[in-house]
DRENDO-1510 file (C-alpha; in Angstrom, 1 decimal, always signed):
<recs>
REC; n; res; u; v; w
REC; 1; UNK; +100.9; +142.7; +78.2 .
REC; 2; UNK; +98.6; +146.1; +79.4 .
REC; 3; UNK; +95.8; +143.9; +82.3 .
REC; 4; UNK; +92.3; +144.8; +81.3 .
REC; 5; UNK; +89.9; +145.8; +82.9 .
REC; 6; UNK; +85.9; +145.6; +82.6 .
REC; 7; UNK; +83.2; +147.7; +84.1 .
REC; 8; UNK; +82.7; +145.2; +86.5 .
REC; 9; UNK; +85.4; +145.1; +88.1 .
REC; 10; UNK; +85.0; +147.1; +91.1 .
REC; 11; UNK; +85.4; +147.0; +94.6 .
REC; 12; UNK; +81.8; +146.3; +96.6 .
REC; 13; UNK; +81.2; +146.1; +100.8 .
REC; 14; UNK; +81.8; +143.0; +102.2 .
REC; 15; UNK; +77.9; +142.0; +102.7 .
REC; 16; UNK; +76.8; +139.1; +101.6 .
REC; 17; UNK; +73.4; +139.0; +99.9 .
REC; 18; UNK; +71.5; +136.7; +101.2 .
REC; 19; UNK; +70.1; +132.9; +99.3 .
REC; 20; UNK; +67.5; +132.7; +97.3 .
REC; 21; UNK; +66.5; +131.8; +93.9 .
REC; 22; UNK; +67.4; +135.3; +91.8 .
REC; 23; UNK; +69.2; +136.6; +94.2 .
REC; 24; UNK; +73.2; +137.7; +93.7 .
REC; 25; UNK; +76.2; +136.8; +96.0 .
REC; 26; UNK; +78.2; +140.1; +95.9 .
REC; 27; UNK; +81.8; +138.9; +98.1 .
REC; 28; UNK; +84.2; +137.5; +95.0 .
REC; 29; UNK; +85.8; +141.5; +95.5 .
REC; 30; UNK; +87.8; +141.7; +97.7 .
REC; 31; UNK; +91.2; +142.9; +97.0 .
REC; 32; UNK; +93.5; +141.0; +96.1 .
REC; 33; UNK; +97.1; +142.0; +95.6 .
REC; 34; UNK; +96.3; +145.3; +92.9 .
REC; 35; UNK; +93.6; +143.8; +91.6 .
REC; 36; UNK; +89.4; +143.2; +93.6 .
REC; 37; UNK; +87.7; +140.0; +93.1 .
REC; 38; UNK; +84.8; +139.4; +90.5 .
REC; 39; UNK; +81.8; +139.3; +91.0 .
REC; 40; UNK; +80.0; +135.7; +91.4 .
REC; 41; UNK; +76.5; +134.7; +90.9 .
REC; 42; UNK; +75.5; +132.1; +92.4 .
REC; 43; UNK; +72.2; +130.5; +89.7 .
REC; 44; UNK; +69.6; +128.1; +91.8 .
REC; 45; UNK; +66.5; +126.0; +90.5 .
REC; 46; UNK; +65.3; +124.1; +92.8 .
REC; 47; UNK; +64.1; +125.0; +96.4 .
REC; 48; UNK; +67.8; +126.1; +99.1 .
REC; 49; UNK; +66.9; +124.0; +101.8 .
REC; 50; UNK; +68.3; +121.0; +100.4 .
REC; 51; UNK; +66.8; +117.4; +100.2 .
REC; 52; UNK; +66.6; +114.0; +102.5 .
REC; 53; UNK; +69.1; +112.9; +100.0 .
REC; 54; UNK; +71.5; +116.0; +99.4 .
REC; 55; UNK; +71.1; +116.6; +103.3 .
REC; 56; UNK; +73.0; +113.6; +104.1 .
REC; 57; UNK; +75.5; +114.0; +102.0 .
REC; 58; UNK; +77.3; +117.1; +103.5 .
REC; 59; UNK; +78.1; +118.3; +107.2 .
REC; 60; UNK; +75.3; +119.9; +108.7 .
REC; 61; UNK; +77.6; +123.3; +109.6 .
REC; 62; UNK; +78.5; +123.1; +105.4 .
REC; 63; UNK; +77.9; +126.4; +104.1 .
REC; 64; UNK; +78.3; +126.8; +99.9 .
REC; 65; UNK; +80.9; +129.8; +98.9 .
REC; 66; UNK; +82.0; +131.0; +95.6 .
REC; 67; UNK; +85.5; +129.5; +94.2 .
REC; 68; UNK; +88.6; +131.9; +95.0 .
REC; 69; UNK; +90.1; +131.9; +90.8 .
REC; 70; UNK; +93.3; +132.8; +91.3 .
REC; 71; UNK; +93.6; +129.9; +93.6 .
REC; 72; UNK; +92.3; +127.9; +91.6 .
REC; 73; UNK; +94.7; +128.6; +88.9 .
REC; 74; UNK; +97.9; +128.8; +92.0 .
REC; 75; UNK; +97.9; +132.4; +92.2 .
REC; 76; UNK; +96.1; +133.4; +95.1 .
REC; 77; UNK; +98.1; +135.5; +96.8 .
REC; 78; UNK; +95.7; +135.5; +101.0 .
REC; 79; UNK; +95.9; +132.2; +101.8 .
REC; 80; UNK; +96.6; +133.2; +105.3 .
REC; 81; UNK; +93.8; +136.1; +105.3 .
REC; 82; UNK; +91.2; +135.3; +107.8 .
REC; 83; UNK; +88.7; +137.2; +106.0 .
REC; 84; UNK; +89.4; +136.2; +102.3 .
REC; 85; UNK; +88.8; +132.5; +103.0 .
REC; 86; UNK; +85.5; +133.4; +105.3 .
REC; 87; UNK; +84.2; +134.3; +101.9 .
REC; 88; UNK; +85.6; +131.9; +99.5 .
REC; 89; UNK; +86.2; +128.5; +99.3 .
REC; 90; UNK; +89.8; +126.9; +98.4 .
REC; 91; UNK; +88.8; +123.6; +99.3 .
REC; 92; UNK; +86.5; +122.6; +96.7 .
REC; 93; UNK; +86.7; +118.7; +97.7 .
REC; 94; UNK; +84.2; +119.2; +101.4 .
REC; 95; UNK; +80.9; +120.1; +99.6 .
REC; 96; UNK; +81.7; +117.2; +97.2 .
REC; 97; UNK; +82.5; +115.0; +100.3 .
REC; 98; UNK; +79.7; +112.6; +100.7 .
REC; 99; UNK; +79.2; +110.3; +104.4 .
REC; 100; UNK; +80.0; +107.5; +106.0 .
REC; 101; UNK; +76.8; +105.8; +105.2 .
REC; 102; UNK; +77.0; +106.2; +101.3 .
REC; 103; UNK; +80.4; +105.3; +100.7 .
REC; 104; UNK; +79.2; +101.6; +102.0 .
REC; 105; UNK; +76.8; +101.8; +98.7 .
REC; 106; UNK; +78.9; +102.8; +95.9 .
REC; 107; UNK; +80.3; +99.3; +93.9 .
REC; 108; UNK; +83.3; +98.2; +93.0 .
REC; 109; UNK; +84.1; +100.1; +89.3 .
REC; 110; UNK; +86.7; +99.2; +86.9 .
REC; 111; UNK; +88.7; +102.4; +87.0 .
REC; 112; UNK; +90.9; +104.2; +90.8 .
REC; 113; UNK; +90.2; +107.4; +89.4 .
REC; 114; UNK; +87.5; +110.0; +87.7 .
REC; 115; UNK; +88.5; +112.3; +85.5 .
REC; 116; UNK; +85.5; +114.8; +84.8 .
REC; 117; UNK; +85.5; +117.3; +82.5 .
REC; 118; UNK; +83.3; +120.2; +81.4 .
REC; 119; UNK; +85.1; +122.9; +79.0 .
REC; 120; UNK; +83.7; +126.3; +78.1 .
REC; 121; UNK; +84.2; +128.4; +75.4 .
REC; 122; UNK; +82.3; +127.1; +72.0 .
REC; 123; UNK; +84.9; +129.8; +69.2 .
REC; 124; UNK; +88.6; +128.9; +71.6 .
REC; 125; UNK; +88.2; +127.3; +74.4 .
REC; 126; UNK; +88.5; +129.7; +77.6 .
REC; 127; UNK; +87.7; +127.5; +80.3 .
REC; 128; UNK; +90.0; +123.7; +81.0 .
REC; 129; UNK; +88.7; +122.2; +84.8 .
REC; 130; UNK; +89.7; +118.2; +85.8 .
REC; 131; UNK; +87.6; +116.6; +88.9 .
REC; 132; UNK; +90.2; +113.8; +90.3 .
REC; 133; UNK; +87.9; +111.6; +92.5 .
REC; 134; UNK; +88.4; +108.5; +93.7 .
REC; 135; UNK; +86.0; +105.4; +92.3 .
REC; 136; UNK; +87.1; +103.7; +95.2 .
REC; 137; UNK; +85.7; +106.8; +97.4 .
REC; 138; UNK; +83.9; +109.2; +95.7 .
REC; 139; UNK; +86.2; +112.0; +97.0 .
REC; 140; UNK; +87.7; +115.1; +95.4 .
REC; 141; UNK; +91.5; +114.0; +95.5 .
REC; 142; UNK; +93.1; +116.5; +93.0 .
REC; 143; UNK; +91.3; +119.5; +90.3 .
REC; 144; UNK; +93.2; +121.5; +87.9 .
REC; 145; UNK; +92.0; +124.4; +86.2 .
REC; 146; UNK; +93.3; +126.6; +84.5 .
REC; 147; UNK; +91.8; +129.7; +81.5 .
REC; 148; UNK; +92.7; +129.3; +78.1 .
REC; 149; UNK; +93.3; +132.4; +75.8 .
REC; 150; UNK; +92.4; +132.0; +72.0 .
REC; 151; UNK; +95.4; +132.1; +69.4 .
REC; 152; UNK; +93.4; +133.1; +66.8 .
REC; 153; UNK; +92.0; +136.7; +68.1 .
REC; 154; UNK; +92.5; +140.6; +67.9 .
REC; 155; UNK; +93.0; +141.5; +71.5 .
REC; 156; UNK; +89.6; +143.3; +70.7 .
REC; 157; UNK; +87.6; +140.5; +69.7 .
REC; 158; UNK; +89.0; +138.6; +72.9 .
REC; 159; UNK; +88.1; +141.8; +75.2 .
REC; 160; UNK; +84.2; +141.3; +73.5 .
REC; 161; UNK; +84.7; +137.2; +73.9 .
REC; 162; UNK; +85.5; +137.7; +78.0 .
REC; 163; UNK; +83.2; +139.9; +78.1 .
REC; 164; UNK; +79.7; +137.8; +76.8 .
REC; 165; UNK; +80.8; +134.9; +78.0 .
REC; 166; UNK; +82.5; +135.6; +81.8 .
REC; 167; UNK; +80.5; +139.3; +82.2 .
REC; 168; UNK; +77.9; +138.4; +83.1 .
REC; 169; UNK; +79.4; +136.6; +86.3 .
REC; 170; UNK; +81.8; +138.3; +86.8 .
REC; 171; UNK; +84.4; +137.0; +87.2 .
REC; 172; UNK; +86.5; +138.2; +83.2 .
REC; 173; UNK; +89.2; +140.4; +85.8 .
REC; 174; UNK; +90.4; +137.0; +87.1 .
REC; 175; UNK; +89.9; +135.6; +83.5 .
REC; 176; UNK; +92.5; +138.1; +81.9 .
REC; 177; UNK; +94.2; +137.1; +85.4 .
REC; 178; UNK; +95.5; +134.0; +84.9 .
REC; 179; UNK; +94.4; +133.1; +81.2 .
REC; 180; UNK; +97.5; +131.6; +79.3 .
REC; 181; UNK; +97.6; +129.9; +76.0 .
REC; 182; UNK; +96.0; +126.6; +75.0 .
REC; 183; UNK; +99.3; +124.6; +74.0 .
REC; 184; UNK; +100.9; +126.3; +77.8 .
REC; 185; UNK; +97.3; +124.4; +79.5 .
REC; 186; UNK; +97.9; +121.3; +77.7 .
REC; 187; UNK; +101.1; +121.2; +78.8 .
REC; 188; UNK; +100.4; +122.0; +83.0 .
REC; 189; UNK; +98.0; +119.2; +82.5 .
REC; 190; UNK; +100.6; +116.9; +81.2 .
REC; 191; UNK; +103.1; +117.5; +83.7 .
REC; 192; UNK; +100.0; +117.6; +86.4 .
REC; 193; UNK; +98.5; +114.3; +84.7 .
REC; 194; UNK; +102.4; +112.7; +85.0 .
REC; 195; UNK; +102.4; +113.5; +88.8 .
REC; 196; UNK; +99.3; +112.3; +89.7 .
REC; 197; UNK; +101.1; +108.3; +88.3 .
REC; 198; UNK; +97.5; +108.8; +85.3 .
REC; 199; UNK; +99.8; +108.6; +82.5 .
REC; 200; UNK; +102.8; +107.8; +81.4 .
REC; 201; UNK; +102.5; +108.0; +77.6 .
REC; 202; UNK; +100.0; +106.4; +76.3 .
REC; 203; UNK; +96.7; +105.7; +76.9 .
REC; 204; UNK; +94.7; +106.7; +81.1 .
REC; 205; UNK; +96.4; +104.5; +83.9 .
REC; 206; UNK; +93.6; +103.6; +85.9 .
REC; 207; UNK; +91.7; +106.4; +84.6 .
REC; 208; UNK; +88.6; +107.8; +82.7 .
REC; 209; UNK; +87.3; +111.1; +81.7 .
REC; 210; UNK; +83.6; +112.0; +82.3 .
REC; 211; UNK; +81.7; +114.9; +80.7 .
REC; 212; UNK; +78.5; +115.8; +80.2 .
REC; 213; UNK; +78.1; +114.9; +76.5 .
REC; 214; UNK; +80.8; +113.8; +73.8 .
REC; 215; UNK; +80.9; +117.6; +72.5 .
REC; 216; UNK; +84.0; +118.0; +74.6 .
REC; 217; UNK; +86.2; +115.3; +73.6 .
REC; 218; UNK; +83.8; +114.4; +70.6 .
REC; 219; UNK; +84.4; +118.5; +68.5 .
REC; 220; UNK; +85.7; +120.9; +70.5 .
REC; 221; UNK; +89.1; +119.2; +72.3 .
REC; 222; UNK; +90.8; +118.2; +68.4 .
REC; 223; UNK; +88.8; +121.8; +66.8 .
REC; 224; UNK; +91.5; +123.6; +69.9 .
REC; 225; UNK; +93.9; +121.5; +69.2 .
REC; 226; UNK; +94.4; +121.6; +65.2 .
REC; 227; UNK; +93.4; +125.8; +66.0 .
REC; 228; UNK; +96.6; +125.8; +68.3 .
REC; 229; UNK; +98.8; +124.0; +65.2 .
REC; 230; UNK; +99.2; +120.6; +67.9 .
REC; 231; UNK; +98.7; +116.9; +67.6 .
REC; 232; UNK; +95.8; +115.4; +69.9 .
REC; 233; UNK; +97.4; +113.9; +72.8 .
REC; 234; UNK; +95.8; +110.2; +73.0 .
REC; 235; UNK; +94.5; +110.3; +76.4 .
REC; 236; UNK; +91.7; +112.4; +74.8 .
REC; 237; UNK; +90.9; +109.1; +72.6 .
REC; 238; UNK; +88.0; +108.0; +74.9 .
REC; 239; UNK; +85.2; +108.8; +77.3 .
REC; 240; UNK; +82.4; +108.6; +79.2 .
REC; 241; UNK; +79.5; +110.7; +78.8 .
REC; 242; UNK; +77.3; +110.2; +81.6 .
REC; 243; UNK; +74.3; +111.0; +79.9 .
REC; 244; UNK; +74.7; +108.0; +78.4 .
REC; 245; UNK; +75.5; +105.9; +81.6 .
REC; 246; UNK; +72.0; +108.4; +82.4 .
REC; 247; UNK; +69.9; +106.3; +80.4 .
REC; 248; UNK; +70.7; +103.3; +80.6 .
REC; 249; UNK; +71.2; +103.0; +84.6 .
REC; 250; UNK; +68.4; +105.0; +85.4 .
REC; 251; UNK; +65.6; +104.6; +81.7 .
REC; 252; UNK; +64.5; +107.9; +81.3 .
REC; 253; UNK; +66.5; +111.0; +79.4 .
REC; 254; UNK; +68.2; +113.3; +80.2 .
REC; 255; UNK; +69.2; +115.5; +77.6 .
REC; 256; UNK; +71.4; +117.7; +80.5 .
REC; 257; UNK; +73.4; +118.7; +83.5 .
REC; 258; UNK; +70.7; +120.4; +84.9 .
REC; 259; UNK; +68.0; +118.1; +83.7 .
REC; 260; UNK; +69.8; +115.2; +85.7 .
REC; 261; UNK; +69.8; +117.8; +88.3 .
REC; 262; UNK; +66.7; +118.2; +88.6 .
REC; 263; UNK; +65.1; +114.6; +88.7 .
REC; 264; UNK; +68.0; +113.3; +91.0 .
REC; 265; UNK; +66.4; +116.2; +93.3 .
REC; 266; UNK; +70.8; +117.7; +93.7 .
REC; 267; UNK; +70.2; +121.5; +93.9 .
REC; 268; UNK; +72.3; +123.3; +91.5 .
REC; 269; UNK; +74.9; +125.0; +93.0 .
REC; 270; UNK; +77.4; +128.4; +91.8 .
REC; 271; UNK; +77.0; +129.6; +88.1 .
REC; 272; UNK; +76.1; +127.7; +85.0 .
REC; 273; UNK; +78.1; +128.0; +82.4 .
REC; 274; UNK; +80.7; +128.8; +84.5 .
REC; 275; UNK; +82.6; +125.7; +83.1 .
REC; 276; UNK; +84.3; +124.6; +87.4 .
REC; 277; UNK; +80.9; +125.5; +88.4 .
REC; 278; UNK; +79.6; +123.0; +86.0 .
REC; 279; UNK; +82.2; +120.2; +87.2 .
REC; 280; UNK; +81.8; +120.2; +90.4 .
REC; 281; UNK; +77.8; +120.1; +89.9 .
REC; 282; UNK; +79.0; +116.8; +87.0 .
REC; 283; UNK; +80.7; +115.3; +90.1 .
REC; 284; UNK; +77.6; +115.6; +91.8 .
REC; 285; UNK; +75.9; +113.6; +89.7 .
REC; 286; UNK; +79.0; +111.3; +89.4 .
REC; 287; UNK; +78.6; +110.7; +93.1 .
REC; 288; UNK; +74.6; +109.8; +93.3 .
REC; 289; UNK; +74.9; +107.7; +90.4 .
REC; 290; UNK; +78.0; +105.5; +92.4 .
REC; 291; UNK; +75.7; +105.7; +95.3 .
REC; 292; UNK; +73.1; +104.2; +93.8 .
REC; 293; UNK; +74.6; +102.0; +91.6 .
REC; 294; UNK; +75.4; +102.6; +88.7 .
REC; 295; UNK; +78.8; +101.2; +86.7 .
REC; 296; UNK; +80.5; +103.7; +85.1 .
REC; 297; UNK; +82.1; +102.5; +81.8 .
REC; 298; UNK; +83.9; +103.7; +78.6 .
REC; 299; UNK; +80.9; +104.9; +76.6 .
REC; 300; UNK; +82.9; +106.7; +73.4 .
REC; 301; UNK; +85.8; +105.9; +71.6 .
REC; 302; UNK; +88.0; +106.3; +69.0 .
REC; 303; UNK; +89.6; +104.8; +66.1 .
REC; 304; UNK; +93.6; +104.4; +66.4 .
REC; 305; UNK; +94.1; +104.8; +63.1 .
REC; 306; UNK; +91.3; +107.4; +62.0 .
REC; 307; UNK; +91.1; +109.8; +65.1 .
REC; 308; UNK; +88.3; +111.7; +63.4 .
REC; 309; UNK; +86.2; +108.2; +63.7 .
REC; 310; UNK; +84.3; +107.1; +67.1 .
REC; 311; UNK; +82.7; +104.7; +68.0 .
REC; 312; UNK; +80.3; +105.5; +70.4 .
REC; 313; UNK; +79.7; +101.4; +72.7 .
REC; 314; UNK; +76.2; +101.9; +74.0 .
REC; 315; UNK; +72.9; +100.9; +72.0 .
REC; 316; UNK; +70.9; +103.2; +74.0 .
REC; 317; UNK; +72.5; +106.0; +74.1 .
REC; 318; UNK; +72.0; +110.5; +74.2 .
REC; 319; UNK; +72.1; +112.0; +69.8 .
</recs>
């Protein structure tokens, strides 16, 4: 299959544009084998100077860098290139690391791990990112990230779809280079779950999905499974909607991730609606809630005899 080349797939200079709320980080562009890295944007809704809480969450020498999206797909060929490593992040655990004082505040949870997930793609799923977070330390244990290729679209429609979705972030090229069918994404994800002893064929083992809303697992995954002609995996039968826990813990309604981050004074990192970046930002909200003493509980559960029937467990919830 011919590789689609977008107008944004060009080689720019290695200059890093200074950070400001409206600036773009134009530095995901060094040659990666035969393909240039795509352009990544940095969008901030708050001051670049962190709050006192956020500043204490990270090492003083921390510097945000865009994630190498070839690396998250397991296809980076420049892991021994010091210039590439200086420009791009290959380990998201460092930017999501808490300090010792905060770790001591985390209360006991009913789970060992949280699987933070934020899907992208309205017509079909385009991106499937999951961060495996320790419930005891709130640290990133592992990452699973795949781009998914639609199965019911023409090549022209796919190109238009991806340009509209990812072209604005400058990552349409890496999507075309790495995307695989959703059925393969799930096969690889199940192997990943099994490798980390989180799933043995039934329910998740001492782990729970954490989503920002119910759409991802209530609506989109079943729709995509139907399009991909596959059964809904059993581990998608229950999840934690962080917005419902947020509402009941802080007694404040937050309709989305950005609202929660603003209220908690957590600056937004990366590109909003790029799935891997949103997943990391949702993780930062989760970390803050754990440090503040929140108990993460299942908020939605499917009827095993009628998967389309979802029971919401919190009386006060975001509708």
